[in-house]
DOBA-936720 format. One line per 2 residues: number of its first residue (from 1); their letters; for each residue z, x, y of N, C-alpha, C. Coordinates in steps of 0.2 Angstrom, whole numbers, plus 2048, in hexadecimal, padded with zeros to 3 digits. Layout:
BEGIN
NUM) A) Z/X/Y/Z/X/Y/Z/X/Y; ... $
This chain:
BEGIN
1) MR) 800/805/7FA/800/800/800/7FF/805/807; 7FD/802/80D/7FD/808/812/801/805/817 $
3) NQ) 804/80C/81A/80A/80C/81C/80A/80E/824; 80C/80C/82B/80A/80F/830/813/810/832 $
5) PS) 813/813/836/819/813/83C/81C/80C/83E; 821/809/841/823/805/844/826/804/848 $
7) GP) 823/800/84F/828/800/854/82F/7FC/854; 833/7FA/858/838/7F7/857/838/7EF/859 $
9) PD) 83B/7EA/853/83A/7E2/854/83C/7E1/85B; 83B/7DD/85E/83C/7D8/863/840/7D3/863 $
11) DL) 843/7D1/86A/846/7CA/866/845/7C6/86F; 847/7C0/86E/849/7BF/873/84F/7B9/872 $
13) PG) 854/7B7/878/858/7B2/875/855/7AB/873; 856/7A6/86E/855/79F/86D/85A/79A/871 $
15) PQ) 858/796/872/85B/78F/873/861/78F/870; 866/78D/875/86D/78B/873/86D/783/876 $
17) GH) 873/785/86F/878/77C/870/871/776/86F; 873/771/86F/870/76B/870/872/764/875 $
19) AD) 86B/765/879/86E/760/880/86B/759/87C; 86E/757/884/86E/74E/880/869/74B/882 $
21) AT) 869/746/87D/861/743/87E/860/73D/885; 85A/73E/885/85A/73C/88C/857/733/88B $
23) GP) 858/730/88E/858/728/88F/85C/727/889; 85C/71F/88A/85E/71D/882/85A/71A/87A $
25) RN) 85C/71A/877/85C/719/871/85D/712/86D; 857/711/869/859/70B/864/859/70E/85F $
27) LE) 860/70F/85E/860/711/856/85F/70D/851; 85E/708/851/85B/701/84E/854/702/84B $
29) AP) 850/704/84D/84B/704/84C/848/708/847; 844/707/844/841/70A/83F/83F/711/840 $
31) TD) 841/717/83A/83F/71D/83D/837/720/83F; 835/71A/83B/82A/71B/83D/829/71B/844 $
33) TV) 82F/716/847/82D/717/84F/831/71B/855; 837/71D/851/83B/720/855/837/728/858 $
35) PD) 837/725/85E/831/72C/862/838/733/861; 833/739/863/838/741/864/83E/740/865 $
37) TA) 841/73D/86B/847/73D/870/84D/73A/869; 84A/738/865/84E/734/85E/853/738/85C $
39) SV) 84F/740/85D/852/746/85A/857/748/85D; 859/748/862/85E/74B/865/866/747/862 $
41) LP) 869/748/85F/86E/744/85A/874/74A/85B; 87B/747/85B/87F/74C/85C/87F/751/856 $
43) AT) 882/758/857/87F/75C/853/886/75D/84B; 887/757/848/88C/758/843/88B/75E/83F $
45) AG) 891/75F/83C/892/766/83A/88D/765/833; 88A/760/82E/887/75E/82A/87E/761/82E $
47) RQ) 87C/75C/831/877/760/837/875/764/837; 87B/76A/83A/87B/76F/83E/87B/773/837 $
49) RL) 87E/773/835/87B/777/82A/875/778/82A; 872/772/829/86B/771/829/866/775/82B $
51) AD) 867/776/832/865/777/838/864/781/837; 86A/782/834/86C/788/833/869/78A/82F $
53) AL) 869/786/829/864/788/822/85D/788/825; 85A/784/827/854/784/82B/852/78C/82E $
55) AL) 857/78F/832/854/793/836/856/799/831; 858/798/82C/859/79D/826/853/79F/824 $
57) LL) 850/798/821/849/799/81D/843/799/820; 844/799/828/83E/79C/82D/83F/7A3/82B $
59) TV) 845/7A8/82C/846/7AC/82E/844/7B1/82A; 847/7B0/821/845/7B2/81A/83C/7B4/81B $
61) AA) 839/7AB/81C/834/7AE/81D/830/7B1/822; 831/7B2/826/82F/7B7/82E/831/7BF/82B $
63) GA) 836/7C1/828/837/7C7/824/833/7C7/81E; 832/7C5/81A/82D/7C5/813/826/7C6/818 $
65) TD) 823/7C1/81B/81C/7C2/820/81B/7C9/825; 820/7CB/826/821/7D2/82A/820/7D8/824 $
67) AL) 825/7D7/81F/822/7DC/818/81C/7DD/816; 819/7D7/817/812/7D5/812/80C/7D8/818 $
69) AY) 80F/7D8/81E/80A/7DA/823/80A/7E1/825; 810/7E4/825/810/7EA/826/810/7EE/81F $
71) LG) 810/7ED/81A/80F/7F0/812/807/7ED/812; 806/7E9/813/7FC/7E6/80D/7F9/7E4/813 $
73) LG) 7FC/7E7/819/7F4/7E6/81F/7F4/7EA/823; 7F5/7F0/822/7F4/7F8/825/7F9/7F8/82A $
75) GV) 7FF/7F8/82A/806/7FB/82F/806/7F6/833; 805/7EE/836/806/7EB/83B/809/7E7/838 $
77) FT) 810/7E4/83F/811/7DC/83D/80E/7D7/841; 811/7D2/83D/80F/7CB/83D/814/7C6/842 $
79) AN) 817/7C8/840/81F/7C2/844/824/7C4/849; 821/7CE/849/826/7D1/84D/820/7D6/853 $
81) MT) 820/7D3/85B/81B/7D5/85E/81C/7DC/860; 823/7DE/862/822/7E5/865/823/7EA/862 $
83) GN) 824/7EB/85A/820/7EF/858/818/7F1/858; 814/7E8/859/80C/7EA/85A/80B/7EE/85F $
85) LV) 80E/7ED/865/80C/7F0/86C/80E/7F6/86B; 814/7FA/869/815/800/868/80F/804/861 $
87) LL) 80C/801/85F/808/802/859/803/803/85B; 800/7FE/861/7F9/7FD/864/7FA/803/868 $
89) GI) 7FF/804/86D/7FE/809/873/7FC/810/86D; 801/811/864/801/818/863/7F9/817/862 $
91) AG) 7F7/811/85D/7EF/812/85B/7EC/814/85F; 7EB/813/864/7E5/812/86C/7E5/819/86B $
93) SH) 7EB/81D/86B/7EF/825/86D/7EA/827/86B; 7E8/826/863/7E6/829/85D/7DE/829/85B $
95) GA) 7DC/824/861/7D5/820/860/7D4/81D/857; 7D9/81A/855/7D9/817/850/7D7/810/850 $
97) DL) 7D0/80F/851/7D0/808/852/7D1/802/84E; 7D1/804/848/7D1/7FD/844/7DB/7FC/845 $
99) HV) 7DE/801/846/7E4/7FF/847/7E5/7FC/84D; 7E1/7FD/852/7E4/7F9/858/7DF/7F4/855 $
101) AR) 7DB/7F5/852/7D8/7EB/852/7DE/7E7/850; 7E1/7EA/84C/7E4/7E7/847/7EC/7E4/84B $
103) AA) 7ED/7EA/84E/7F4/7E8/853/7F2/7E4/859; 7EE/7E2/857/7EA/7DF/85E/7E9/7D6/85E $
105) AA) 7E7/7D6/858/7E5/7D2/852/7ED/7CE/855; 7F1/7D1/852/7F6/7CD/84F/7F9/7CC/857 $
107) TL) 7FA/7CF/859/7FE/7CD/862/7FB/7C9/863; 7F4/7C7/863/7EF/7C3/866/7F0/7BA/865 $
109) AF) 7F2/7BD/85D/7F1/7B6/85B/7F9/7B4/859; 7FC/7B6/85B/804/7B5/85B/804/7B1/861 $
111) AA) 804/7B5/868/800/7B2/86D/800/7A9/86C; 7F7/7A9/86A/7F6/7A4/869/7FA/79E/865 $
113) GL) 7FD/7A0/860/800/79D/85D/806/79A/862; 80B/79E/864/810/79B/869/80D/796/86F $
115) VL) 806/798/872/806/794/877/804/78D/874; 800/78E/86B/7FE/785/86A/802/782/86B $
117) AF) 809/786/866/810/782/863/813/780/86B; 814/784/871/818/782/875/813/77D/87B $
119) RV) 80E/77E/87A/80A/777/87C/80A/771/878; 80B/772/873/80B/76B/86D/812/768/86E $
121) TR) 817/76C/86F/81D/768/870/820/769/876; 81C/769/87C/81F/76D/884/823/768/886 $
123) DL) 824/760/883/826/75B/888/82E/75A/883; 82E/75C/87D/834/75A/87A/83C/75B/87E $
125) PA) 83E/757/87B/846/759/87C/849/75E/87C; 84D/761/881/851/768/87F/855/767/879 $
127) GA) 856/76A/875/85D/769/871/85A/763/86C; 853/761/869/852/75F/864/854/761/85E $
129) LW) 856/75E/858/857/764/852/850/763/84D; 84C/75E/84D/846/75E/84A/840/758/84C $
131) PR) 83D/758/852/839/754/852/832/753/84F; 830/74D/84D/829/74B/849/823/751/84C $
133) RI) 821/754/853/81D/758/855/821/75F/853; 826/761/853/829/767/84E/823/767/848 $
135) TL) 827/761/843/825/761/83D/81D/761/83D; 818/760/842/814/760/842/811/766/843 $
137) TL) 814/769/847/811/770/84C/811/775/846; 817/774/843/819/77A/83E/815/77A/837 $
139) TV) 813/775/837/80F/76F/831/804/775/833; 805/778/838/7FE/77B/83B/801/781/839 $
141) GL) 805/782/83A/806/78B/839/808/78C/82F; 80A/786/82D/80B/786/825/802/788/823 $
143) LC) 7FE/785/828/7F8/784/823/7F5/78B/825; 7F6/78F/829/7F5/795/82D/7F6/797/829 $
145) QV) 7FD/79A/825/7FF/79C/81F/7FA/79B/818; 7F9/796/817/7F5/793/811/7EE/797/811 $
147) AF) 7EB/796/816/7E7/79B/819/7E7/7A0/816; 7EC/7A4/818/7EC/7AC/819/7EE/7AD/80E $
149) LA) 7F0/7A7/80D/7F1/7A8/806/7EC/7AA/802; 7E6/7A4/803/7E1/7A1/801/7DD/7A8/802 $
151) GW) 7DE/7AD/807/7D9/7B1/808/7DC/7B7/805; 7E2/7B8/805/7E6/7BD/800/7E6/7BE/7FA $
153) AA) 7E4/7B8/7F8/7E1/7B7/7F1/7DD/7B8/7EF; 7D8/7B7/7F3/7D1/7B8/7F3/7CE/7BF/7F2 $
155) VD) 7D2/7C3/7F8/7D1/7CB/7F4/7D5/7CE/7F0; 7D8/7CB/7EB/7DE/7CC/7E7/7E2/7D1/7EA $
157) AE) 7E6/7CE/7F2/7EB/7D3/7F3/7E9/7DB/7F6; 7E1/7DD/7F7/7E0/7E4/7F6/7DA/7E0/7FE $
159) PS) 7DA/7E0/804/7D8/7DE/809/7D4/7E4/80B; 7CC/7E4/80E/7C8/7E9/80E/7CA/7E9/816 $
161) EE) 7C7/7EC/81A/7C7/7EE/820/7C5/7E8/826; 7C0/7E6/821/7BC/7DF/825/7C0/7DA/823 $
163) WD) 7C7/7D8/81F/7CA/7D4/81E/7D1/7D4/821; 7D4/7DC/822/7D8/7DB/825/7DB/7D9/82B $
165) VA) 7D5/7D9/831/7D7/7D5/837/7DA/7CE/836; 7D2/7CA/836/7D4/7C4/832/7DC/7C1/831 $
167) LV) 7DC/7C5/82A/7E3/7C2/827/7E9/7C4/82D; 7EA/7C9/830/7EE/7CA/835/7EF/7C6/83C $
169) AL) 7E9/7C2/83D/7EA/7BE/842/7EC/7B6/840; 7EA/7B5/838/7EA/7AD/836/7F3/7B0/835 $
171) SA) 7F6/7B4/832/7FD/7B7/831/801/7B6/839; 7FE/7BB/83D/802/7B9/843/802/7B3/845 $
173) LA) 7FC/7AF/846/7FC/7A8/849/801/7A3/845; 803/7A3/840/808/7A2/83C/80D/7A2/83E $
175) MG) 80F/7A9/83F/816/7A9/841/817/7A8/849; 811/7A7/84D/812/7A5/855/813/79E/853 $
177) VQ) 80F/79A/850/813/794/851/81A/795/84E; 81B/795/847/822/797/846/829/798/84B $
179) TA) 827/79D/84F/829/79E/856/82C/799/859; 827/796/85D/825/792/861/82B/78E/85E $
181) CA) 829/789/859/82D/783/855/836/784/856; 838/78C/854/83E/78F/855/840/78D/859 $
183) RR) 83D/78F/860/841/791/867/841/788/869; 83C/783/868/83E/77D/86A/842/778/868 $
185) VA) 845/779/860/84A/775/85E/851/77A/85C; 855/775/85B/85C/777/85E/85E/77C/854 $
187) LA) 85A/782/854/85C/782/84D/861/78A/84D; 866/786/851/86C/78C/850/86E/792/856 $
189) GI) 869/78F/85B/866/793/85E/867/79E/85D; 861/79A/859/85F/7A2/856/859/7A1/856 $
191) TT) 855/7A7/856/84D/7AA/855/84C/7A9/84E; 847/7AA/84A/844/7AA/845/83F/7B2/842 $
193) TF) 83C/7B2/849/837/7B9/846/83A/7BE/849; 83E/7BF/84C/840/7C5/851/847/7C7/850 $
195) VT) 84C/7CB/851/853/7C9/850/858/7CE/854; 850/7D4/85A/858/7D9/85D/85A/7D5/862 $
197) GT) 859/7CD/865/860/7CA/869/865/7C7/865; 864/7C7/860/868/7C4/859/86C/7C9/85A $
199) LT) 86A/7D1/857/86E/7D6/856/872/7D5/85D; 86E/7D6/863/873/7D8/86A/878/7D0/86B $
201) SI) 876/7CB/868/87B/7C6/86A/883/7C9/865; 882/7CB/85E/886/7CD/85B/88C/7D1/85F $
203) AE) 887/7D6/860/889/7DC/865/88E/7DA/86A; 88C/7D6/86E/88E/7D3/874/895/7CE/872 $
205) SA) 895/7C9/86F/89A/7C9/86A/89F/7CC/869; 89E/7D1/865/8A2/7D6/863/8A8/7DA/869 $
207) AH) 8A3/7DA/86F/8A5/7DE/875/8A9/7DA/877; 8AA/7D3/877/8AD/7D0/87A/8B1/7CA/876 $
209) GS) 8B3/7CE/871/8B9/7CE/86B/8B8/7C6/86A; 8B3/7C1/868/8B0/7BD/868/8AE/7BD/861 $
211) AR) 8AE/7B9/85C/8AB/7B7/854/8A3/7B2/855; 8A5/7AE/859/8A2/7A9/85A/89B/7A7/858 $
213) HV) 899/7A5/855/891/7A5/852/88E/7AD/84E; 894/7B1/84D/890/7B8/84A/890/7B6/843 $
215) PR) 892/7B2/83F/891/7B1/838/88A/7AE/838; 888/7AC/83E/882/7A8/83D/87E/7AC/83E $
217) RL) 87E/7AF/843/87A/7B7/844/879/7BC/842; 87E/7BD/83E/87E/7C3/839/87B/7BF/831 $
219) AV) 87A/7BA/830/876/7B4/82D/86E/7B6/82C; 86C/7B6/833/867/7B6/834/863/7BE/833 $
221) LL) 866/7C2/836/864/7C9/834/865/7CA/82E; 868/7C9/828/868/7CA/822/861/7C6/81E $
223) AL) 861/7C0/822/85B/7BE/820/853/7BE/820; 854/7C0/827/84F/7C7/828/84E/7CC/822 $
225) VV) 853/7CF/823/852/7D6/81B/852/7D1/815; 855/7CE/813/851/7CB/80C/84C/7C8/80B $
227) GA) 84A/7C7/811/843/7C4/810/83D/7C6/812; 83F/7CD/814/83B/7D6/813/83B/7D9/80C $
229) LA) 842/7DA/809/842/7DB/804/83D/7D6/800; 840/7D0/7FE/83B/7CD/7F9/833/7CF/7FA $
231) GA) 833/7CC/800/82B/7CE/801/829/7D5/800; 82A/7DB/800/827/7E0/7FE/827/7E1/7F8 $
233) LL) 82E/7DE/7F3/82E/7DE/7ED/828/7D9/7EA; 827/7D6/7EC/821/7D1/7EA/81C/7D4/7EA $
235) LR) 818/7D8/7EF/812/7DB/7F0/810/7E1/7ED; 818/7E4/7EB/817/7E8/7E5/817/7E6/7E0 $
237) YA) 81B/7E0/7DE/81A/7DE/7D5/816/7D8/7D5; 814/7D4/7D7/80F/7CE/7D8/80C/7CE/7DF $
239) PV) 809/7D4/7E1/805/7D2/7E7/800/7CB/7EB; 7FD/7C9/7E3/7F9/7C4/7E5/7FD/7BE/7E7 $
241) TA) 803/7C0/7E5/809/7B8/7E8/80D/7BA/7ED; 80D/7C2/7F0/813/7C2/7F5/813/7BB/7FB $
243) AV) 80B/7B9/7FC/809/7B7/802/80D/7AE/802; 80D/7AB/7FB/811/7A7/7F8/817/7A6/7FB $
245) LP) 81D/7AA/7FB/823/7AA/7FD/823/7A6/804; 821/7AB/809/821/7A9/810/81F/79E/811 $
247) AA) 818/79F/80D/814/796/810/81C/793/80A; 81E/795/807/824/78F/802/827/78E/807 $
249) LV) 82A/794/808/831/792/80D/830/78D/815; 82A/78F/816/82B/78B/81C/828/783/81B $
251) AL) 825/783/812/822/77C/811/82A/779/80F; 831/77C/80D/836/77B/80B/83A/779/810 $
253) TL) 839/77E/817/83C/77A/81E/838/775/81F; 832/773/820/831/76D/823/832/765/81E $
255) VL) 833/768/818/837/761/816/83E/763/816; 842/766/817/848/765/819/84A/762/820 $
257) GT) 844/766/823/845/765/82D/843/75D/82C; 83F/758/827/83F/750/828/846/74E/82B $
259) RL) 84B/750/827/851/74F/826/855/74E/82E; 854/754/830/854/754/837/853/74E/83D $
261) HQ) 84D/74B/83B/84A/747/840/84E/740/83C; 850/73F/837/853/736/836/859/736/83C $
263) VR) 858/730/83E/85D/72F/840/860/727/83E; 868/727/83F/86C/726/83C/871/722/840 $
265) RN) 875/71D/83F/879/719/843/87D/71F/844; 881/721/842/888/727/840/884/72F/83B $
267) P) 882/733/840/87D/738/83E/883/73C/83C $
């Protein structure tokens, strides 16, 4: 498998807390007619645990995706973009056109996924746990991963240089969509594709002697490592099926996420 020096991942603070719903809601209405604002419900312990589980599933998927991209697609990242910008500069200084193309494709496709997902979900209420449009938007990301899986299998997990850039772009597009969806909803106030900010928050809490949210944030760091480990092992021992893991985890997230959209009189 190919390997390239990596740059440091980046992070941004995720959404914090749960905002109140805007406007009155008719909780007697059937769930298939309730608007997106109905998803803004009090975060009971059970709902918050499910939200945490969704965040962890998406983080494992991101770790597995980055491992596959880095080890199987020429040493680029498709979930962490800062490393790609560093690689873009390094490759450019050495005149490595293919490496420049990979890093540029990943960065541009990731940005396109962000813009698409943020555009579709732009007027969702702050703190909504899982509106319908999140399900629809994340489904687009899943379709990109399925397309990646099909392409990966078609080349028997050994893509040529011509396939590299297309597969990198598909993977990064999916990760951009996932990142935007995670920021639009209240998934435990954390990110799922880059965790430097999560690590920073842990250090800040430690400096202030506060343990609030630390276990949750540590779980996110561990989830990213576990995902990367699982992705790397699959790539070594079952390379054709390595792309199945991220897609399966996102699909599971979509199934579980629909439960957060259910509106009950006593959530």
